N, C-alpha and C positions, 0 to 999 in steps of 0.2 A: 524495439521501442515499447511495444505493448507489454512485453514481459517485464520491462523495468518498472512499470506501474505495480506489478505484483511483487517484484523482488526487492525493491528499495526499502520498503518498510521492514521486511524480514531481515535484510542485511544490516540495517541500522539497529534493529532489536538484538541481533546476534552480537554485533560489535559492542553495544552498550552493556549487554549482559555479561559477555566474556571478558572484556577489557575494562570494565567499569572501575575496578580497583586501581588501575593504573592511570586512567584518564580522568578520574574524579567525576563529581556531579556536574560541573560546568561542561566538561568535555562530552559527557554522555548527553547532556541537554543539547549541545550544539550538533552532535552527530545525528541524534534522532530527529531533532527539529529540521535540520537541513535535509535529511533524507525524506521526510514527509513533505517539505516545501518543494523539493525537486519533483516528487511524485505529483504534487498539485500542478506544477507547470507542465509536466508531461501530459497530464490529464487534459489540460486546456488545449494543448496541441492536438491530442487525439480527438477531442470534441470538434475542433476546427476541421480536422480531416474527415471525420465520420459524418458530422451533421451538415456541414456546408458543401462538401464534395460528394455526399451520398455514397461513401465507400465503406460500408461496415466490414469489420475484420473478424474472421473465424479462425481460431487456432485450435486444431484438433491435436489432442495429446496422445491418446491411446484408445483402442476399442475396448468397450466395456462388456457389451453383450453382442455376440455374433450368432445369428441363425441363418438358415437358408435364404430367407427373404428380407431380413432386417439386420442392420448393424447400428448399434447405439454406441456412440463414442463419448469419452470424456474430453472436454475442451472448454474454451473461453470464446464468448461471442461479444464483440465490442460493437454495439449498435448505438443509436442516439440516446435511448433511455439509459443504457449502461454508462455512457460517457457523462451524461448529466449527473447521474448518481455518483460517479467517481469525483466529479468536481465538487459536489456538495460534501461528500465524505472527507475528501482530502483537505478541503479548505477549512472545515470545522476542526478536523484533527490537527492541522497545523496551528490553529489558534489555541487549541487545548494544550498542545505541546509547549507553545510559548508561555502560556499562563502557568502551566505546571512547573516549568523550569524556574520561573521567578518565585512562585508561591512556595515551593518546596526547596528553596536554595539552601537552607540550613539543615535539611534532613540528611543524615549520614547514608541513608539507603536510596538516595536519589537515582543512582545509575540503575539499580534494580527496578525501581518504579518506572523509569523512562523506557527500559527494555520491555517491561510488561505492557506499557502504553503503546509502544510501537508494534508489539506482537498482536495486540488487540486490533490495531489499525490494519495490520496485514490480513487478519481474518475477516475484518469488515469489508475491506476492498475485494477480497476473493469471493465473498458471498454475494457482493453486489454485481459481479459479472460472470459467475459460473453458470452454465446452462446445461 
């Protein structure tokens, strides 16, 4: 579930970028906006789990530096601050996606723009919770 927060914006950016020619501007807008909105609702659930039940989640991906006495790993930490930032970032990003879909409805390059916007959201979400 926690990795869906990281993966949904990337998947929606990939679909809008690669299939934008076939799904059109409206389809790219629906896919990216619904991906970010789902990320927002998952972030709300994660906030409930982490903040109210006091159960932060640490996902270790791979060791980065290993010495005799210390191991530093790449990973994601979902604590209360991270979950609050995820809610802020994904809620604002959902509103930006909604506004951009309507504002740029006549632009022929809307699928590419929506893919870039979702890709930006993917990196913003990852920066807010990587430790």
